[in-house]
C-alpha positions in Angstrom: 82.4 304.4 -61.7 79.0 304.8 -63.2 77.3 301.9 -64.7 75.1 302.2 -67.5 72.3 299.6 -68.6 72.6 299.1 -72.7 69.6 299.7 -74.7 69.4 296.6 -75.7 69.2 295.3 -72.2 66.5 297.9 -71.3 64.4 296.7 -74.3 64.5 293.1 -73.2 63.5 294.0 -69.6 60.8 296.2 -70.6 59.7 293.4 -72.6 59.8 290.6 -69.9 58.0 292.8 -67.8 55.3 293.3 -70.3 55.0 289.6 -70.9 55.2 288.8 -67.2 51.9 291.5 -66.9 50.1 289.5 -70.1 50.8 286.3 -68.4 49.6 287.5 -65.1 46.8 289.1 -66.5 45.8 285.6 -68.6 46.0 283.9 -65.3 43.8 286.1 -63.4 41.2 286.0 -66.4 41.5 282.4 -66.6 41.1 281.6 -62.9 38.2 283.9 -62.8 36.5 282.2 -65.5 37.3 278.8 -64.0 35.8 280.1 -60.6 32.7 281.4 -62.3 32.3 277.8 -64.1 32.3 276.0 -61.3 29.8 277.6 -59.8 27.3 276.8 -62.5 25.7 273.6 -63.2 28.0 271.2 -65.2 28.0 271.7 -68.7 29.7 270.3 -71.8 30.0 273.7 -73.6 32.6 274.6 -71.1 35.0 272.0 -71.0 37.7 273.8 -72.6 37.4 276.4 -69.3 40.3 274.6 -67.7 43.4 276.2 -65.6 45.5 273.0 -67.3 44.6 275.0 -70.8 45.4 278.4 -69.5 47.6 279.0 -72.6 44.8 278.2 -74.7 42.5 280.9 -73.1 41.7 282.7 -76.5 40.3 279.7 -78.0 37.9 278.7 -74.9 34.4 278.3 -75.7 32.9 281.6 -76.0 35.9 283.8 -75.1 37.8 286.1 -77.5 40.5 288.1 -76.8 42.3 291.5 -78.2 45.9 291.8 -79.8 47.4 292.2 -76.1 45.7 288.7 -75.2 43.3 289.9 -72.8 39.7 289.0 -72.7 37.5 291.3 -74.9 34.4 289.4 -75.5 32.5 286.3 -73.9 29.5 285.4 -75.9 27.7 282.3 -74.3 24.3 282.8 -76.1 22.0 279.8 -76.2 24.7 277.3 -74.4 22.1 276.1 -71.8 24.0 277.2 -68.9 22.4 277.3 -65.3 23.3 279.3 -62.3 23.8 282.8 -61.0 26.3 285.9 -61.6 27.0 286.1 -58.2 30.5 284.6 -58.9 31.3 286.2 -61.8 34.5 288.1 -61.4 33.6 291.5 -62.4 36.8 292.9 -61.4 39.2 290.6 -63.3 38.2 291.9 -66.8 39.4 295.4 -67.4 39.5 295.1 -71.1 35.8 293.2 -71.5 33.6 295.6 -74.1 31.1 292.5 -75.0 29.3 290.3 -72.5 26.4 288.3 -74.1 24.7 285.1 -71.9 21.2 285.3 -73.6 19.4 282.3 -74.3 20.3 280.8 -70.9 19.0 279.7 -67.5 20.8 282.5 -65.7 18.9 283.2 -62.3 18.9 285.7 -59.5 20.0 289.5 -59.6 22.2 291.2 -61.6 25.1 292.3 -59.0 26.1 295.7 -58.5 29.5 294.7 -59.4 29.0 294.9 -63.0 29.9 298.8 -62.8 33.5 297.5 -62.8 33.3 296.8 -66.5 34.0 300.0 -67.4 34.8 299.4 -71.0 31.9 297.1 -71.9 30.0 298.5 -74.7 27.4 295.7 -75.5 25.7 294.2 -72.6 23.0 291.2 -73.5 21.5 289.3 -70.7 18.2 288.6 -72.5 16.0 285.4 -72.2 16.8 284.3 -68.8 15.6 283.9 -65.6 16.9 287.1 -64.1 15.0 288.8 -60.9 15.3 291.6 -58.6 15.7 295.2 -59.5 17.9 296.4 -62.6 20.9 297.9 -60.4 21.5 301.7 -61.1 25.2 300.7 -61.5 24.1 299.4 -65.2 23.8 303.3 -65.7 27.4 303.9 -64.9 28.8 301.9 -67.7 28.8 305.3 -69.5 30.6 303.6 -73.0 27.6 301.1 -73.2 26.3 301.2 -77.0 23.9 298.4 -76.1 21.7 297.0 -73.3 19.5 293.8 -73.6 17.4 293.0 -70.5 14.6 291.1 -72.1 12.6 288.2 -71.3 13.5 288.3 -68.0 12.0 288.6 -64.4 13.3 291.8 -63.7 11.8 294.5 -61.4 12.0 298.6 -61.4 14.4 300.7 -59.5 14.3 303.8 -58.9 14.9 305.7 -62.2 15.7 309.1 -60.6 19.0 307.8 -59.6 20.2 306.2 -63.0 22.5 308.4 -65.1 21.8 309.1 -68.3 23.5 307.0 -71.0 25.1 309.3 -73.6 26.1 307.0 -76.4 23.5 304.1 -75.5 21.8 303.2 -79.0 19.6 300.4 -78.4 17.9 299.7 -74.9 15.6 296.7 -74.4 13.9 296.2 -71.2 10.5 294.5 -72.8 9.0 291.3 -71.3 9.7 291.6 -67.6 8.0 292.5 -64.4 8.7 296.6 -64.7 5.7 298.5 -62.7 6.3 302.2 -62.8 6.0 305.6 -64.8 8.3 306.1 -68.0 12.3 306.1 -66.6 13.3 309.4 -66.4 17.0 308.5 -68.0 15.8 307.3 -71.1 14.6 311.0 -72.1 18.2 312.1 -71.7 19.6 309.3 -73.5 19.7 311.4 -76.7 21.8 309.0 -78.9 18.8 306.1 -78.7 17.6 304.7 -81.8 15.8 301.5 -80.9 13.9 301.8 -77.4 11.5 298.4 -76.6 9.9 298.7 -73.2 6.8 296.7 -74.1 5.1 293.6 -72.2 5.9 295.2 -68.9 3.3 297.2 -66.6 4.8 300.7 -67.1 1.8 303.4 -66.3 0.9 307.2 -66.7 0.3 309.5 -69.6 3.5 310.2 -72.5 3.3 314.3 -72.8 7.0 315.3 -72.6 9.3 312.1 -72.8 10.3 311.9 -76.3 11.7 315.8 -76.8 15.2 314.6 -76.6 15.1 311.5 -78.4 15.6 312.9 -82.0 17.6 309.7 -83.0 14.9 307.4 -82.3 14.1 305.2 -85.0 12.1 302.2 -83.4 9.8 302.6 -80.5 8.0 299.8 -78.7 5.8 300.7 -76.0 3.0 297.5 -76.3 1.3 295.7 -73.5 1.5 298.0 -70.9 -0.8 300.1 -69.2 0.0 303.5 -70.6 -2.7 306.0 -70.7 -4.0 309.4 -72.1 -3.9 310.9 -75.7 -1.7 310.0 -78.5 2.0 311.3 -77.0 2.4 314.5 -78.9 6.2 314.7 -79.1 6.3 311.4 -80.8 5.4 313.0 -84.2 8.5 315.6 -83.8 10.7 312.2 -84.1 11.5 312.7 -87.7 13.4 309.6 -87.9 11.0 307.3 -86.8 10.3 304.2 -88.8 8.4 301.8 -86.4 5.9 302.8 -83.9 4.2 300.3 -81.5 2.0 301.2 -79.2 -0.7 298.4 -79.1 -2.4 297.3 -76.0 -2.2 300.0 -73.7 -4.9 302.4 -72.4 -4.2 305.3 -74.9 -7.5 307.5 -76.0 -8.9 310.3 -78.3 -7.9 310.8 -81.5 -4.9 310.6 -83.9 -3.4 313.7 -84.6 -3.4 314.8 -88.4 0.1 316.1 -88.0 0.9 312.4 -87.9 1.9 313.0 -91.7 5.4 314.6 -90.0 6.5 311.2 -89.6 7.7 310.9 -93.2 9.9 308.0 -92.9 7.1 305.7 -90.8 6.9 302.1 -92.2 5.2 300.4 -89.3 2.3 301.9 -87.2 0.6 299.6 -84.6 -1.8 300.9 -82.3 -4.3 298.0 -81.7 -6.3 297.2 -78.7 -6.5 300.8 -77.1 -9.5 303.4 -77.0 -8.5 305.6 -80.0 -11.5 306.8 -81.8 -13.0 309.0 -84.1 -12.2 308.8 -88.1 -8.8 308.1 -89.3 -7.3 311.4 -90.1 -6.9 312.3 -93.7 -3.0 312.7 -93.4 -2.3 309.3 -92.2 -2.4 308.1 -96.0 0.1 310.5 -97.0 2.5 308.1 -95.2 3.7 307.1 -98.1 6.5 304.8 -97.1 4.0 302.8 -94.7 3.8 299.1 -94.9 1.8 297.7 -91.9 -1.2 299.9 -90.7 -2.5 297.6 -87.6 -5.3 299.8 -85.6 -7.5 296.4 -84.5 -9.6 296.9 -81.4 -9.9 300.6 -80.9 -13.2 302.7 -81.4 -12.6 304.0 -85.0 -15.5 304.8 -86.9 -16.6 306.4 -90.1 -15.5 305.4 -93.7 -12.3 304.5 -94.8 -11.2 307.1 -97.5 -10.6 305.8 -100.9 -7.0 307.9 -100.3 -5.9 304.7 -99.0 -4.7 303.8 -102.1 -1.8 306.1 -101.7 -0.3 303.9 -99.5 1.4 301.5 -102.5 3.8 300.3 -100.0 1.2 298.3 -97.8 1.7 294.9 -97.0 -0.6 294.6 -93.7 -3.7 296.4 -93.3 -5.6 295.2 -90.3 -8.8 297.3 -89.2 -10.8 294.7 -87.4 -12.8 295.3 -84.6 -13.9 299.0 -84.8 -16.9 300.6 -85.9 -15.8 301.3 -89.6 -18.6 301.5 -92.1 -19.7 302.2 -95.8 -18.4 300.0 -98.4 -15.2 298.9 -99.1 -13.1 302.0 -100.4 -12.3 300.6 -104.3 -8.5 301.7 -104.3 -8.2 299.3 -101.7 -7.8 296.6 -104.4 -5.0 298.9 -106.0 -2.6 298.0 -103.0 -0.7 295.1 -105.0 1.8 294.6 -102.2 -1.1 293.9 -99.5 -0.3 290.5 -97.8 -3.1 290.4 -94.9 -6.4 292.4 -95.0 -8.1 292.0 -91.9 -11.6 293.9 -91.4 -13.5 291.6 -89.8 -16.0 292.8 -86.7 -16.8 296.2 -88.4 -19.9 297.6 -89.9 -18.8 297.4 -93.7 -21.3 296.7 -96.0 -22.1 296.5 -99.8 -20.5 293.8 -102.2 -17.1 292.4 -102.3 -15.9 293.4 -105.8 -14.2 290.9 -108.0 -11.3 293.4 -108.5 -10.2 291.5 -105.1 -8.5 289.2 -107.5 -6.1 291.7 -108.1 -4.2 291.5 -104.8 -2.2 289.0 -106.0 0.5 288.9 -102.9 -2.5 288.2 -100.3 -1.8 285.4 -97.7 -4.8 286.5 -94.9 -8.4 287.6 -96.0 -10.8 288.1 -93.1 -14.0 290.0 -93.9 -16.4 288.2 -91.7 -18.7 289.5 -89.3 -19.8 292.4 -91.4 -22.8 293.3 -93.2 -21.4 292.4 -96.8 -23.7 290.4 -99.4 -24.5 289.1 -102.5 -22.6 286.2 -103.9 -18.9 285.2 -103.0 -16.5 287.2 -105.6 -15.2 284.3 -108.0 -11.9 285.9 -108.5 -11.0 285.3 -104.7 -9.9 282.0 -106.3 -7.3 283.5 -108.2 -5.3 284.7 -105.2 -3.0 281.5 -105.3 -0.9 282.7 -102.0 -3.9 282.4 -99.7 -3.4 280.7 -96.4 -6.3 282.1 -94.4 -9.6 283.0 -95.9 -12.3 283.9 -93.3 -15.6 285.1 -94.7 -17.6 284.1 -91.6 -21.1 285.6 -89.9 -21.9 288.6 -92.6 -24.8 289.8 -90.9 -26.5 290.5 -94.2 -24.9 287.2 -95.4 -23.0 285.8 -98.6 -25.0 283.8 -100.9 -25.6 281.7 -103.4 -23.2 278.3 -104.2 -19.7 278.3 -103.7 -18.0 279.6 -106.9 -15.9 276.9 -108.9 -12.2 277.3 -108.5 -11.8 277.0 -104.6 -9.7 273.9 -105.6 -7.0 276.4 -106.6 -6.2 277.6 -103.4 -3.6 275.2 -102.9 -2.0 276.9 -100.1 -5.0 277.5 -98.0 -4.6 276.3 -94.4 -7.8 277.9 -93.1 -11.3 277.9 -94.7 -13.8 279.7 -92.9 -17.2 280.2 -94.5 -19.2 279.9 -91.3 -22.5 281.2 -90.6 -23.7 282.8 -94.3 -26.4 282.1 -96.6 -24.3 279.6 -99.0 -26.4 276.8 -100.5 -25.8 274.0 -103.2 -23.1 271.3 -102.8 -19.7 271.5 -101.5 -17.5 271.4 -104.5 -15.4 268.5 -105.2 -12.4 270.5 -106.1 -12.2 271.1 -102.2 -10.0 267.6 -102.2 -7.5 269.8 -103.5 -6.4 271.8 -100.6 -3.9 269.2 -99.3 -2.6 272.0 -96.7 -5.9 272.7 -94.9 -6.1 272.3 -91.2 -9.2 274.0 -90.5 -12.4 273.7 -92.9 -15.6 275.5 -91.3 -19.1 275.4 -93.5 -21.4 275.2 -90.9 -24.6 277.0 -90.5 -25.0 277.6 -94.5 -27.5 276.1 -97.0 -25.4 273.5 -98.3 -26.8 270.4 -99.6 -26.2 267.1 -100.6 -23.9 264.3 -99.8 -20.2 265.1 -97.9 -17.8 264.5 -100.9 -15.5 261.7 -100.3 -12.8 263.8 -101.8 -12.5 265.5 -98.6 -10.5 262.3 -97.1 -7.5 263.8 -99.3 -7.3 266.7 -96.6 -5.2 264.4 -94.5 -3.7 267.4 -92.2 -7.4 267.9 -90.7 -6.2 268.8 -87.9 -3.1 268.6 -86.3 -2.6 270.6 -83.0 -5.8 272.9 -83.4 -9.4 272.0 -84.6 -11.5 270.8 -87.3 -13.8 269.6 -89.4 -17.2 271.3 -88.9 -20.1 271.3 -91.4 -23.0 271.5 -88.8 -26.5 273.3 -89.5 -26.6 272.5 -93.4 -28.6 270.0 -95.4 -25.7 267.3 -95.8 -27.5 264.3 -96.7 -26.8 260.7 -96.8 -24.9 257.8 -94.8 -22.4 258.6 -92.2 -19.3 259.3 -94.3 -17.2 256.3 -92.8 -14.2 257.4 -95.0 -13.8 259.9 -92.2 -11.5 257.4 -90.4 -8.8 258.1 -92.7 -8.5 261.5 -91.2 -5.9 260.7 -88.6 -5.3 263.7 -87.4 -8.9 264.6 -86.7 -9.5 266.1 -83.4 -13.0 268.0 -83.9 -16.2 266.1 -85.9 -19.2 268.2 -86.2 -21.8 267.1 -88.3 -24.9 267.9 -86.2 -28.4 269.4 -87.4 -27.8 267.7 -91.2 -29.9 264.9 -92.8 -27.5 262.2 -92.4 -29.2 258.8 -91.6 -28.5 255.1 -91.1 -26.1 253.2 -88.5 -22.7 254.5 -87.8 -20.9 251.5 -88.8 -17.5 250.7 -87.6 -15.0 250.1 -90.4 -12.1 248.0 -90.3 -9.8 249.9 -88.2 -7.9 249.2 -84.9 -7.7 252.9 -83.8 -10.6 254.9 -85.2 -10.4 258.6 -84.7 -7.4 258.4 -82.4 -6.9 262.0 -81.7 -10.8 263.0 -81.5 -11.5 265.4 -78.9 -15.0 266.6 -79.5 -17.8 264.6 -81.8 -21.2 266.3 -82.4 -23.3 264.2 -84.5 -26.5 265.4 -82.9 -30.2 266.3 -84.4 -29.7 263.8 -87.8 -31.6 260.7 -88.2 -28.9 258.1 -87.2 -30.0 254.4 -86.2 -28.5 251.3 -84.6 -26.3 251.1 -81.6 -24.2 253.7 -79.7 -20.6 254.1 -81.8 -18.7 254.2 -78.5 -15.8 252.5 -80.4 -15.2 255.8 -82.4 -14.2 257.7 -79.1 -12.7 255.6 -76.9 -9.4 257.3 -77.5 -10.7 260.8 -76.0 -8.7 262.7 -73.3 -8.2 266.2 -72.6 -4.8 267.7 -73.4 -2.9 270.5 -72.3 -2.0 272.7 -75.3 -4.6 274.7 -76.3 -6.2 274.9 -79.9 -4.5 278.3 -81.2 -2.6 277.9 -84.5 0.4 280.6 -85.0 2.2 281.1 -88.0 5.2 283.4 -87.3 6.8 282.5 -90.7 5.4 285.5 -92.7 6.2 289.1 -92.0 2.8 288.8 -90.1 1.4 286.2 -88.3 -1.7 284.3 -88.6 -3.8 283.6 -85.1 -7.1 281.3 -85.0 -8.4 280.0 -81.9 -11.2 277.2 -82.0 -15.0 277.7 -80.8 -18.3 275.3 -81.2 -21.6 275.4 -80.2 -22.4 272.8 -77.8 -25.9 271.7 -76.7 -26.8 271.3 -72.7 -30.1 270.3 -71.3 -31.6 271.5 -74.6 -30.0 274.8 -75.1 -27.1 275.7 -77.4 -24.1 277.4 -76.0 -21.2 278.9 -77.6 -17.9 277.5 -76.2 -14.8 279.0 -76.8 -11.1 279.2 -75.7 -11.4 276.2 -73.6 -11.3 273.7 -76.1 -7.9 272.6 -74.6 -9.1 271.1 -71.8 -12.5 270.2 -73.4 -13.7 266.7 -74.5 -17.0 266.2 -75.6 -19.7 263.7 -77.3 -23.0 264.6 -78.3 -25.1 261.9 -80.2 -28.7 263.7 -79.1 -32.0 263.5 -81.2 -31.0 260.7 -83.3 -32.7 256.9 -83.5 -30.1 255.0 -81.7 -31.2 252.1 -79.9 -30.2 249.6 -77.8 -28.3 249.6 -74.4 -25.4 251.8 -73.5 -22.6 249.4 -73.6 -20.8 248.9 -70.2 -17.5 249.8 -72.0 -18.8 253.5 -71.7 -16.8 253.6 -68.3 -13.4 253.5 -69.9 -13.8 257.0 -71.3 -12.6 258.5 -68.1 -11.2 262.0 -69.8 -14.9 263.0 -71.2 -16.2 266.3 -70.0 -19.5 266.0 -71.6 -21.8 263.4 -72.5 -25.1 263.8 -74.4 -27.1 260.9 -75.3 -30.8 262.7 -74.8 -33.5 262.0 -77.5 -33.0 258.9 -78.7 -34.5 255.2 -78.0 -31.9 253.7 -75.7 -33.2 250.9 -73.4 -32.3 249.3 -70.2 -30.6 250.4 -67.2 -28.1 253.4 -67.2 -24.5 251.5 -66.8 -23.1 251.9 -63.4 -19.7 252.3 -65.2 -20.5 255.8 -65.8 -19.4 256.6 -62.2 -15.9 255.8 -63.5 -16.0 258.9 -65.8 -14.5 261.1 -63.1 -13.9 263.9 -65.6 -17.6 264.0 -66.4 -18.9 267.8 -66.2 -22.6 267.6 -67.9 -24.6 264.5 -68.3 -27.8 264.1 -70.3 -29.6 261.2 -70.8 -33.2 262.5 -71.0 -35.9 261.7 -73.1 -34.8 257.9 -73.9 -36.5 254.6 -72.3 -34.1 253.7 -69.5 -35.3 251.6 -66.6 -34.4 250.4 -63.5 -32.4 252.4 -60.6 -30.2 255.5 -60.6 -26.7 254.0 -60.3 -25.0 254.3 -56.8 -21.9 255.0 -58.4 -23.0 258.4 -60.2 -22.3 260.0 -56.6 -18.6 259.7 -57.3 -19.1 262.4 -60.1 -17.9 265.2 -58.2 -17.0 267.7 -61.2 -20.6 266.9 -62.2 -22.3 270.5 -62.7 -24.8 269.4 -65.3 -27.3 266.2 -65.0 -30.6 265.5 -66.9 -32.2 261.9 -66.4 -35.8 262.9 -67.2 -38.4 261.4 -69.4 -37.3 258.0 -69.1 -39.1 254.9 -66.7 -36.5 255.3 -64.2 -37.3 253.7 -60.4 -36.6 253.9 -56.9 -35.1 256.2 -55.0 -32.7 259.0 -55.8 -29.2 258.8 -54.3 -29.1 261.4 -51.8 -25.1 261.6 -51.6 -22.5 263.2 -53.3 -23.2 265.3 -56.4 -26.6 263.9 -57.2 -28.0 265.7 -53.8 -27.0 269.2 -55.3 -29.7 268.8 -58.6 -33.1 270.1 -58.6 -36.0 268.6 -59.5 -35.6 269.2 -63.3 -33.2 266.9 -63.8 -35.6 263.6 -62.6 -38.9 264.8 -63.9 -40.8 262.4 -66.1 -39.9 259.3 -64.3 -43.1 258.2 -62.5 -41.8 255.5 -60.4 -39.0 257.8 -58.9 -39.0 259.1 -55.7 -36.9 261.1 -53.1 -35.5 264.4 -52.8 -35.6 266.6 -54.7 -39.1 265.2 -56.1 -42.4 265.8 -53.9 -42.8 262.0 -54.3 -41.5 260.5 -50.9 -40.1 256.9 -50.8 -42.4 254.1 -48.7 -39.3 253.8 -46.3 -39.8 257.4 -45.6 -43.4 257.8 -45.0 -45.2 254.6 -44.2 -49.1 254.7 -44.3 -50.9 254.9 -40.7 -52.0 251.3 -39.7 -55.1 250.6 -37.4 -54.7 248.2 -34.6 -56.2 244.7 -35.7 -57.2 246.1 -39.2 -56.0 242.8 -41.4 -58.1 243.5 -44.7 -54.9 243.3 -47.3 -57.3 244.3 -49.9 -58.1 247.6 -48.4 -54.9 248.4 -47.0 -53.2 247.9 -50.8 -55.7 250.1 -52.2 -55.2 252.7 -49.9 -51.2 252.7 -50.4 -51.7 252.7 -54.4 -54.0 255.9 -53.9 -51.5 257.6 -51.9 -48.7 256.8 -54.7 -51.3 257.8 -57.5 -51.5 261.2 -55.7 -48.1 261.3 -55.2 -46.9 260.9 -58.7 -49.7 263.4 -60.1 -48.3 266.4 -58.0 -44.6 265.3 -58.3 -45.7 265.3 -62.4 -47.7 268.8 -62.3 -44.5 270.1 -60.0 -42.2 268.8 -62.6 -43.7 270.2 -65.7 -44.1 273.6 -63.7 -40.4 273.5 -63.0 -39.7 272.6 -66.4 -42.1 275.4 -68.0 -40.0 277.9 -65.6 -36.7 276.5 -67.0 -37.7 277.0 -70.6 -38.9 280.7 -69.8 -36.5 282.1 -68.1 -33.1 281.9 -70.5 -30.3 280.5 -69.2 -29.8 278.5 -65.7 -27.5 279.3 -63.4 -25.8 276.2 -63.2 -24.8 276.5 -66.7 -23.5 279.9 -66.4 -21.3 279.1 -63.3 -20.2 275.9 -65.1 -18.9 278.0 -68.2 -17.1 280.2 -66.3 -15.2 277.7 -63.9 -14.1 276.3 -67.5 -12.9 279.6 -68.3 -11.0 279.7 -65.2 -9.2 276.6 -65.9 -8.3 277.7 -69.3 
């Protein structure tokens, strides 16, 4: 007799099996996650991951399940997780379509077992510390839409073994250690819309790589070593909106058929070797928002057709060979936010029409041949944050126009090295956000207005106040103590006089790094207390602002005087601390507390009227690299502790009244006689004058006429002094007529190597 299972019972049985399978799958996935968790560094973010909490697996941190209760997404972005992927159970997640582990501290290789995630569509392992070659098994995941492996330490593989990925839309391999030719599999991944290979070391030309990528909208190849001409196939990518080829080795001209990229909005070709004039058709890219061509070899004039780029927000042509006047239509680009034309050969007057660029935030026209007065309408640009008009080789002239104080959003004001005269306008005090002020090397006159004390943001992390090489007069502006953020103070080569007196403040200039008061008429005692806090810092003096659609960049530089010669020092201010009080009328002895300035790298007290001995406490300044005490009235012996200044590269003690023997040990034994000449009672190497204990005069037996013997000794000493003086002056003349001394060049090179 046959037995039949009732349909209702069969359905119950199937449901039971399905439920059991779901429970088993959940258990398997939960156990795999907990096993991986246990291999990572402990993290409170994963407290919910527990075998006692399996029934809530779909509510665990970073876990999303599908309708059947299986894990479909693991998203642990920015959870500060530290560990490796080797214990991840790739075979336990058959329905996983999204694996995101970005912005953590994962290290080690990407396991080849990743190919078991056959349903994966989104893979984001960016911003970790992953290393080793990218496994070819990633390309076996044929359902992938997005792959982001950027910001790791991954290495290139044998790309010829990789399979094309037919559905891939986004591939980001930027900021790794990839050294190879262009990966072949990319050229046959036809669906790609966004490709980012930037900040690697890819090489070779790009002649046929883009023929099949007709869906490409964004292409970033910046900061690599690609070479050859502008890639010809790129102009056939009709959907391209964003093209970045900056910082490579491309050369030749830009093809005129670039006009075919009619949807292009962003064109970045900076820091290559492109040359020739701009092709006329580049101005037919009517949707262009950013045109960035800095640091190439472009030449010729800029066509007035630039006015056709009505959507342009950024125009950056700096560091090329463009010439001629500014095209009038550039001032009709009403959406322009950044105009950077510095370091070219532009000439002529800057039109007052510049005031029509009402959206402008960054204006840099320095290092050109502009002339005439500053256009007063610049001060109608109320959104300006950066204004750089420095070092125009034919020089802006006249006074600073009234209205400067209207630029209340200004962070940087750089009018360095022009021919501007008159007073510093008092409304400069309205620029409350200013962090950098450089008015140096002009013809400005009058006192430094006290209203500058309102600029309390001068300076936080960057540089300054620099108004040197003008004709600023008056006494030391003691109100500068109110600028607590000040790190660089340069008042050199002005007409300031009087004492540099201490105000009633317990901690003056708490963040000062560089102080240059040289070439004025200051008197009184050395203001040692003003720079007692000086110490080098690890951070650089670069200022970046990424809040806008472009970024500002400013790097500090300063001229420092070493042994009578002025040198431009830049890029190293983050390790540099310097005090230059030379060429004034300071008097009295150097306080012993100077030895507490242990972080000081340069000290120049030359050409003053300082007296007394050189403090032995200078030997405590172990970071000192340049010491100039020349042309004063110091007396006594050279302190023996100075031999411990092992970093000292520059020493000048000449033209004082020093006596005795030059210490013959340590760093002091390495300097030539020009460091010591003009001290008539100084002896020992490298001077020609020998010390008494080195060479005693011959004595005859029985010769006891003391007067005659002393007379003979003084003749020898006097002859030695004369010979030493002649040799010293000759060496000094040779030094002054042969240009930059070898020791300073080596000194600057060493500073750059440390930065």
